[in-house]
N, C-alpha and C positions, 0 to 999 in steps of 0.2 A: 504494502499502497503507499509505501515509502517512499518508491521506487517512480510511482506514479502522482501522488503529490509533485515531485521531482520535476515526473516530463508536465502537469499541471502549467507550473508558473513556470515554465522557460519559455514555455507560448504566448503566456496569458502574458512575458515580459516584451516578446515576437510582437503578435497582435494590438500590443495596447501605446506602445513605440511606433508602429509602421502607420497611427491612426492616431501620433499625436494627442494621447487623452492624457486630459489635464490632471498634476498632480499625479505622476505616475507613482513613484515612490509610498505613497502614502496608501492607492487604490491596492499593491505588491501584498499590505503588511494587512488590511480587510484581508484578500484572497486568501494567507498563509489563514489569521484564525477560521474564518471561513472551514479551509482543509483542516486542521487542525481536529474539528467537533465530528463522527456522525454523526449525528443529528440533524431533528428537521427539523429549520430557526429560523424565527418573524427576524422582523426585522430588531428586531424592538432583543430577544433571544439574541442579537450578533451583538450587538451597542453592551448588553453584559457583559459577553467572555472580552469584546473588546476593551472596554475596560477593568478587566480582572488581570489586563496583561499588562496596563497602563494605559493606554492609548484613549484619547482622548477624542475624538470627530465628531463633525457636527450632525446631526441625527440625519440630516438634506445628505454629506453628501454620501453618510452609510446609504441610505437608500438609495444616492447612481449609480451610488457601485455597484451594490447589484443587482440594480437595471442592468449596466454594462455586461456585470458578469454575465447574466441570464440571455442578453443578445451576443454575445458570443460564444457561450456556447461551456461554459463555466459551472454554471450554475440551471438546476431546473421546478420553475415554480410548478406547486399544487397546491391545491384547493380542493378540497375531505369538503363531507358531508356540512361540518358548521362555517362555511364560506374561505377559514381561516387561509390567507396567503403564510404558506411554509418556503421554506428553499431547501432546497439538498445537495452534494454532489453530481455532478457530470462527469459522468468517464467518456469517454469514444469506445467506442465496443461492446460497454457492458449494460443488459436492463438487468433490469429487478420489479418488482409487485411488492402491491402494498398487502398487508392486511389490519384493523383499523378497526382499536376496540374503543363501541360507543358508550362502556360507562368511565374508563382510567385516560380513554383518549392519546392510549398506546400506540405507536405506529410499530408495525414489524412487518420490515424486510422478507421478501423469503423469492429464490428464484428459481424455476422444472424447467427444465430445456426441452420438456414429452410434453408438454403445456405449448409452448412458444412454442414446435414442430405444427402441434395437436391445431393451434391456432388457421396456424399460414394455410395451412388444407384445407381449411374450416373456407377456406378468403378465398382459397385457389377451385375449390367443390361450385363458391358464387358466382364465377370468372372474375372474382374482387382483387383485385392488385395493393396490396396490405404497404403500405408505407413506415405508420406510428399505431402507437400501442400500450391502452395503458391498465390493467384490471386492477381494483379498488373492493377489498375482501371484507363484508363488517361486522362484526358479532359482539363476543366477547373473550377478552383473553382468560387463558390458562388463570392465570393468577389472582381475577377478578373473580373465576366460578368457587376458585376452590374458598373466597370470604362470602360467599352469599351463602342467604337459608336454601333450605331445601323447598321449605317454602315461602311463599309469601304474596304479596296482597297484587292485585294485577296493576297500581298505580305503579308500581316498583318495575313490572314489563321495557323492555326496549320495542322498538320499534322494530316490526321485524322481528322480532321471535315467537315462537310455537309453545302453547305451556298446554297443560290440561287443568280444568276447573275439580279442586278439591273436593273445597267444602266454601260453605255463606255463616259470614257473621250479620252480627244486629237485627238478634228478633227472629219471630215468625212474620212481622210486616216485609222488611228489610227483605227476607227470605221469598215471600209470597209473589211482591213486587219484577224479584232477579228470578222465579223463574214466568212470572207472569208475560218477560219479555223474547220466550223461548228456550232460555239456556240450563243446563243441567248437570249436576256432578258428573266428571268425567265425560263430558265435551270439550275435542282440543278446538284449539280457540286460537288463530293467528293474532297480532297485533296490526293490526295498521300502519294507526298515527297515535304518538304520544309525548306530546309537547312540555311533558313534567307541569304543564298545569289546563287548566279547563275541560272539556270533554277527549275523550278517545274512542277513537272507533277500532272495534276486533270484527274479525270472520268469521259465522260456522257455518260448514257447509261451503259455501260459500257464498253466503249469506254476512249480509256489513250489519253489525249493528254500536250505537252511541249511543257511551256509559260517562254520566255524569262522574267526577271525581269521587264522589262520594260514599256512589252505587258503588265503586266500583275499587274503593280502601276496604270494600265488605266482601266482595270474592278471591278468597285462597284459590293460588296456583298453585304449579312446581312444575318447571321445565321437563316437552314431551322427551321424551325417552327417540335417540337418531334410530332410525328401519335396518 
């Protein structure tokens, strides 16, 4: 990896010098700090890393350097489901995809040559010339799963998750209202939307249900087992 980073810095020097980019030495320091982390970073994250190294740059200068790094192919810009702009290294000839934990927001990079080849073959079968692609898998990471309760109220479920209803809390009135909606214990449900506040939308057997948070709090579920 050190060799790759040295190559990146040499190419950075040549390109930026040939383009007569201003404050070249300062921008090279920013690149060096950027390459020193393997994390996906925001502009603010990079500012913090620079300050740890004793550098004091204007935020706008750091942002403009990041934009130039992305423009010339040294950084890749990601916008995952929350829309936040994250930068990561872009090494020529290398490709990886991402798994994003919807709970802790951890980003896990992975490579799978067989999957890459399968995508190429699918594109070819459709007469499609593949130029580039990205894959983002959203779910719950192993660490978060370990900390999670086996049984949980529906309000804590994540969008896209599949669950099984195990019980209803809240007394006879609440139970009657839930049953009247058509929901039953042992129903397998899919969480269509959960914004963390307001109503939720779930699906059971291809049918959608809109549920208020108070009612959803009374529906106790556990994660559905994988087939």
